[in-house]
N, C-alpha and C positions, 0 to 999 in steps of 0.2 A: 965485460958491459955491465955496468952496475943495473941493479933492478930498478926499475920505474919507483919513483915515489908516489906513494898515493895521493889523490886529489884533496885539496884541504877541506875540511868542514865548512862549508857554505852558512853564514851567518844571517838573519834576517837582514833587510836593509835598515838602517837608523830612520827614525820617523823624520828627522829634520831633513833629511835628504829626500823622503817622500813630498815633505810638504814643499820643499823647493821645486820640483818637478809639476805639483800641482799648480802652484802659483803660477808658473811661467808659463802653463798651457801650450806646453811648446810643439802639440801637433795643430794647433788653431792659430791662424795668424790672423790679426785684427778681429777678433770674435765680437758677434753683435748679442745682447742680452735680449734673449726673449721667453714669453711668459705662455705656456700651455696649459688652459685647463681640462681635465679628464673627468667622464662621467660615464657610468654604466648602471643598467638596471634590468638586465638579464642576464642568466646562466651563474657564474662563479664570479661574482663582481669583483671583489679583491684580486683573484688571482687574474683576472683579463687586465684590472688596471695595473698591477705589477709586471704582467705580460708587456702593457704597451713604456711603460719607464725603462724596462730591460731592452727594448727594440730601439727606442732612442737613442737609448746611450749607445747601442750597437751602431748607429748610423755614422759613417766618416764625416765629420765636419762639425760633430754634436757633443757635447759634455751637459750631462745632468748636473747641476749645482744644488739647487735644494728641490727637496720634496714635503710638501704641505703634510699635514695630519689628514686624517680621512674624515669626511664628515659624511652624513645619510642626509637625503633632500627629498621631501615630496616632489611628485614631479609639477613642474609646473608650465601652463598653457597647451597642454598635450591632452590626447584622448583621458576622457573620466578612468579612476581605478586602475591606472597603469602601477607595476611597481615602484617600489623607492630607490630611489638612485645612491651609489655612492660617488662621492666627488673628490677631487683633489687638486692640485696646483702644483706644476713644475717650473720652475726657473732653471734655463737651459743659458750656455754661451755656446754660438753657433756660427761658422763662417758660411752656410748656405743661405742664398737669398729667399725672403718669405717663400714665395712661389715654390720653391723647392722643399721648403720645410713643410709645405701646405702638401705635397703630391706625397713626401714620406709619410705624415701623417693619414692622410686616407689611404693609402697602402695597408699601413698598421691597422685602419680599422675595417678595412676588409678582410687582412688576414683574421679578423676575431668575428667574422662573419656578421658585420655590420650591412643593413638592409636599410635603403633609403626610400620608405615607402608612404610613410605618415609624418607630416612635420610636427617636430618636438614629439613623437611619438616613442614609444620603446625602443630601445638598441641594445647591443651586446657592448659597444663602445663608442665613445664621442669624445674626439678631439680637436679642441679648437684653439688658435693661437690668438690668445687677448691681446698680445702688445709685442712690437718688433722695437728695439732700439731703434730710433733716428729716422722712422718709418712711418709715415702717414698716407693712407691711400686710399682709395674708395672706387673699386674695380669688382664687377660682378661676384668674382670667385675668390675675394679675399679683401674686405675691408678693415683694415687697422689705422687705430685701436679698435678692438670688436666693440660694434655699436650700441650694444646692451649691457655691456661688462659692468657698468658701473651702476647699474639698477639690480644686480643679481648677486642677490646674498651668500650663493651658493658659490657662485666665483670668488667674490670678494673676501667671504671668510678664510676660506683655504690660504688666497693669495696671502693675505695680511697674517698668517700663520708661517708662510715659508718665507716672508720677506717683509716684517714689520717695518720699513722704511720704503715700503716700493709707492710709486706714482702712476697713476694709470694718465697717459697724456691727453690733455684737453680737459681733464676732471679733479686732477688732485692727488691728493697723498689717499691711497686706499684705506688706513685706518679711519679719516676723515668719513669717507664717501662710506664706510661699514655704519657710520651712525645713522646715516641720513635712509639706510633700507633696511625693510623687516627680515629678519633672520628668523621669523616665524616658519616652521617648516625644516629648518636646517640645525641638523643636532651634529656635533661633535663625536666622531666615534672612539673615546679612548680603548678599547678593546681590538682597533684593528691598524694596522700600520703597515705603510709600504717603505721599500728601503731604496736606500742608493745603491746601484750597482756596484760592485767590487770590483 
């Protein structure tokens, strides 16, 4: 009996194979594009936002396709003197229906200790579904597209960064909307970065 031959040495998967698999989205059948805005102004804000990105990517039926730059924003409409927010926007491909995506977003908020006591008050994590491809709805738990996204610089600026050609249904191109809102108090943080999950 001849001695067993050693296993061949594994080589890295060629990049063109990775690109082919990624472009096929083989785990997602008929995915829809969705946009989620993230915000945090309590605790380790950057770590919390990255955790939310990772947990969304870890959700069956969700693939994070783009992550914006990080923006720091003064609190809008809430109690006086609350800490500044870090904000970002994710572009997803998903097979989850909007309600299931909302339930997952709420569960991620809860995991990071989100407490809903004061409207627009400080929070460890806020996840808002801004738009969901092909869906316009107005139900109490989820209005799509988000009814105030077109007037919020802290949503439009990171969304434009993640997807320069994006359009907000019913309102037009994000790039054009961005010219009509005040970006005062919305600062791009070049020193902070969120990463696409590996």
